[in-house]
Each structure stands twice: as structure tokens, then as C-alpha cells.
C-alpha positions as CSV (number, residue, x, y, z in Angstrom):
1,M,88.3,9.6,62.8
2,N,90.9,12.1,63.3
3,Y,89.6,15.3,61.6
4,T,90.9,18.9,62.6
5,F,89.0,22.1,62.0
6,V,91.0,24.9,60.4
7,D,91.3,26.7,63.6
8,G,93.1,23.8,65.0
9,T,90.0,22.3,67.1
10,R,89.8,18.6,66.7
11,L,86.5,17.0,65.8
12,I,86.6,14.7,68.7
13,S,86.7,17.7,71.0
14,V,83.8,19.3,69.6
15,I,81.7,15.9,69.9
16,E,82.9,15.9,73.7
17,A,81.9,19.6,74.4
18,I,78.6,19.3,72.6
19,L,77.6,16.2,74.7
20,F,79.0,17.8,78.0
21,A,76.9,20.9,77.1
22,H,73.7,19.1,76.2
23,A,71.1,18.5,79.1
24,E,69.3,15.7,77.1
25,P,70.8,12.5,75.5
26,L,72.1,12.9,71.8
27,K,71.8,9.9,69.4
28,A,74.8,9.2,67.3
29,H,72.9,9.9,64.3
30,E,72.1,13.2,65.5
31,L,75.6,14.1,66.5
32,A,76.7,13.1,63.0
33,A,74.0,15.3,61.3
34,M,75.0,18.2,63.2
35,M,78.5,18.1,62.2
36,N,78.0,17.3,58.7
37,E,75.5,20.1,58.4
38,S,78.3,22.6,60.0
39,E,81.1,21.4,57.8
40,E,80.6,20.5,54.5
41,E,84.0,18.4,54.2
42,L,82.5,16.0,56.7
43,S,80.4,13.0,55.9
44,L,79.9,11.4,59.4
45,S,78.1,8.5,60.1
46,A,76.6,7.3,63.4
47,E,79.4,4.7,63.4
48,H,82.0,7.4,63.1
49,I,80.4,8.7,66.4
50,D,80.5,5.6,68.1
51,D,84.0,5.2,67.6
52,M,85.0,8.7,68.8
53,I,82.9,7.9,71.9
54,T,84.7,4.7,72.6
55,E,88.0,6.7,72.1
56,L,86.8,9.4,74.6
57,N,86.1,6.7,76.9
58,Q,89.2,5.0,76.6
59,L,90.9,8.3,77.6
60,Y,88.9,8.7,80.5
61,D,89.7,5.1,81.8
62,Q,93.2,5.7,81.2
63,N,93.3,8.6,83.5
64,D,90.8,7.4,86.1
65,V,88.5,10.4,85.6
66,S,85.1,10.6,87.6
67,F,83.0,10.3,84.5
68,R,82.4,8.5,80.9
69,I,80.0,9.0,78.2
70,E,77.5,6.6,78.4
71,K,74.3,5.6,76.3
72,K,71.2,6.3,78.2
73,G,67.8,7.1,77.3
74,G,68.4,6.5,73.8
75,G,71.5,8.5,73.2
76,Y,75.0,9.6,74.7
77,R,75.4,11.5,77.8
78,F,77.9,12.4,80.4
79,L,77.4,10.3,83.7
80,T,79.5,10.0,86.9
81,R,80.9,6.6,87.7
82,P,78.4,4.3,89.8
83,Q,81.3,3.9,92.5
84,L,81.0,7.7,93.2
85,H,77.5,8.0,93.7
86,P,77.5,7.5,97.6
87,W,79.6,10.5,97.8
88,L,77.6,12.7,95.4
89,Q,74.5,11.8,97.7
90,M,76.3,13.0,100.7
91,A,77.1,16.1,99.0
92,Q,73.5,16.6,97.6
93,N,72.2,15.8,101.5
94,Q,74.6,18.8,102.8
95,S,73.5,21.2,100.3
96,R,70.1,20.6,101.4
97,R,70.7,21.3,104.8
98,R,72.3,24.7,103.7
99,R,70.5,27.8,105.2
100,L,67.2,29.1,103.5
101,S,66.9,32.3,102.2
102,Q,64.8,34.9,104.0
103,S,62.1,34.6,101.2
104,A,62.3,30.7,101.4
105,L,62.0,31.0,105.4
106,E,58.9,33.1,104.8
107,T,57.3,31.1,102.4
108,V,57.9,27.7,104.4
109,A,56.7,29.1,107.4
110,I,53.3,30.2,105.9
111,V,53.0,26.7,104.5
112,A,53.5,25.1,107.6
113,Y,51.3,27.3,109.8
114,K,48.4,27.5,107.3
115,Q,48.9,24.1,105.5
116,P,47.2,22.8,103.5
117,I,47.3,26.0,101.3
118,T,47.5,27.1,97.8
119,K,50.1,29.4,96.0
120,P,47.4,32.0,95.5
121,E,46.8,32.2,99.3
122,V,50.5,32.3,100.0
123,D,50.9,35.3,97.4
124,A,48.3,36.9,99.3
125,I,49.7,36.6,102.7
126,R,53.4,37.5,101.4
127,G,52.2,40.1,99.0
128,V,54.4,39.1,96.1
129,D,54.4,36.0,93.8
130,S,55.9,32.8,95.4
131,G,56.2,30.7,92.4
132,Y,59.9,30.6,92.3
133,V,60.3,30.2,95.8
134,I,57.8,27.4,96.0
135,R,59.5,25.6,93.3
136,Q,62.7,25.8,95.5
137,L,61.0,24.4,98.5
138,L,59.7,21.4,96.2
139,E,63.3,20.7,94.5
140,R,64.7,20.7,98.2
141,E,61.7,18.5,99.3
142,L,60.8,20.8,102.3
143,I,57.2,20.9,101.0
144,A,55.1,18.8,99.0
145,V,52.0,18.7,96.9
146,S,48.8,17.3,99.1
147,G,46.0,17.6,96.6
148,R,43.8,20.3,95.1
149,A,41.7,22.7,96.5
150,D,38.0,22.7,96.0
151,S,37.9,26.4,94.5
152,P,37.8,27.8,90.7
153,G,40.9,26.4,88.8
154,K,41.5,23.9,91.4
155,P,45.1,25.1,92.2
156,L,47.6,22.7,94.1
157,L,47.6,22.7,98.0
158,Y,50.9,22.1,99.8
159,K,52.0,20.8,102.8
160,T,55.2,20.4,104.5
161,S,57.2,17.2,104.2
162,P,58.8,14.8,106.8
163,L,62.2,16.4,105.6
164,F,60.8,19.7,106.7
165,L,60.5,18.4,110.2
166,S,64.1,16.8,110.2
167,H,65.5,20.2,108.9
168,F,64.0,22.1,111.9
169,G,64.5,19.6,114.5
170,L,60.6,19.0,114.9
171,Q,59.0,15.8,115.7
172,S,55.8,17.0,114.0
173,V,53.9,20.2,113.1
174,D,52.2,20.4,116.5
175,D,55.8,21.1,117.8
176,L,55.9,24.8,115.6
177,P,56.8,27.2,118.1
178,K,54.3,29.8,119.6
179,P,55.3,33.2,120.1
180,R,55.1,32.6,124.0
181,E,58.1,30.2,123.4
182,I,60.5,32.8,122.0
183,E,62.9,33.1,124.9
184,D,63.5,29.4,125.1
185,L,63.8,28.8,121.4
186,L,66.4,31.7,120.9
187,R,68.7,30.0,123.5
188,D,69.6,27.6,120.7
189,D,72.0,29.4,118.5
190,D,72.0,27.0,115.8
191,M,68.1,27.3,115.2
192,A,67.5,30.8,116.6
193,E,67.4,32.3,113.0
194,H,64.9,29.7,111.6
195,R,62.7,29.4,114.5
196,Q,62.6,33.3,114.9
197,A,61.6,33.4,111.2
198,F,58.6,30.8,112.2
199,I,57.5,33.0,115.3
200,D,57.5,36.2,113.1
201,F,55.5,34.9,110.2
202,H,53.3,32.9,112.6
203,T,52.2,36.4,114.1
204,K,52.2,38.0,110.5
205,T,49.8,35.1,109.0
206,D,47.5,35.5,111.9
207,E,47.2,39.0,111.5
208,V,46.7,38.7,107.7
209,A,43.6,36.1,108.6
210,D,42.3,38.5,111.1
211,E,42.1,41.3,108.6
212,S,40.7,39.2,106.0
213,Q,37.8,38.2,108.2
214,T,37.1,41.8,109.4
215,P,34.0,43.2,107.9
216,Q,34.7,45.9,105.5
217,Q,33.0,49.2,106.3
């Protein structure tokens, strides 16, 4: 269907843009209803949408682009071509290895030394809400959920993951640096920043723990 809006925009381009911007799959009849509601002159059916998707995919194939519109999860969505997936995986792995922010380093250090630990306990040590940083660390698979604490509300417990050990060049959590090892650790320029953070926050978490155990006068 070669429909053009009054501003010169082609209907097929609008369908393409909506699918590109939409996070979830859209069914053909949903796209048709969306267009019919926005433009009185239109009377699209699901078949019209299917035909436009086919036309778009033919255009993508002719130009050898990296994506197509596929029917997944009951609707249409943009997907990269399967032969490119190994390259995407490589890029994703490189992204995971990028340097952590200071707040992420602080949080993962606390989890590493105090695991298993709950979010409220991490918050208490850091003095700020750690929800966003914990979600980031979970997404990067540096920490994982290890169960629930036996306390009011049964909050989730967090621990470090195998990827955490790989990221920091450790064989096990027993290899986490101690303050007395600082000089040897800092000789490795590549790991100096990360391991210095572990040393600093190992000391910090111990100090907080000592304070919490000191009887109040």
C-alpha cells in the first residue's frame, strides 16, 4: 500500500519507525489499528501491514543490511541477522570488561568482602541507596542472588559471581587482597585501580563493622 501523508511521509516509513522505536513486538492488527485511528482516510488490515513488512525486508535484503523485521513473540520486531550474533557477543563481552565506576567498585567490593549480604546492609555501609548500582552489577553478571536473608522482609542476599573472579583476575574469593599486600598489588598497573579499591573498601567495611559492634554509651 503506497500511502503518503500530507507532509510527504510515506506510510511504510511510519510503520518502520514505530517498529524500530518499540521495545516489544507489535502485532499486525495492532499496527493497523494504530494507523487507522491516527488517519481517518486509512482503512488498513493486518494483511496490509504484512505486505509492507515484506516490502521492507526485501529492501533490507537487497541492500544487505544487518537486520530484518521478524515475527517473534506474537508480533513484529527488528532483529539482527543470525550470522552477526558472534560479533555482537564479542562486542558485549568487551563492554562488560570496561572499567567500573567508582560507585560500582565500592559496591562490588563490599559484596565481595561481606558476602552473602543484603541491599540494606550495603546501603548502611555506603551511606547511600545502592539499588541502581546493584542492578548494574547484576546486569553485568559480576554479582548474583544467592537466596534470602532470615530477617524481616526476607531481603535478597547477594554474592560475587564466577565472572567477578575472572574480571579481577582471581582464582577464588580467598584471593581477595589484604591491606598488607598493597605494595605487591600496585605493581600491576592494569589492576592497580581495581585492587586499590578493594583494599580501601575492605578497610572501610571492617571499620563500619567494628563500629556497629561497639556498645553505645
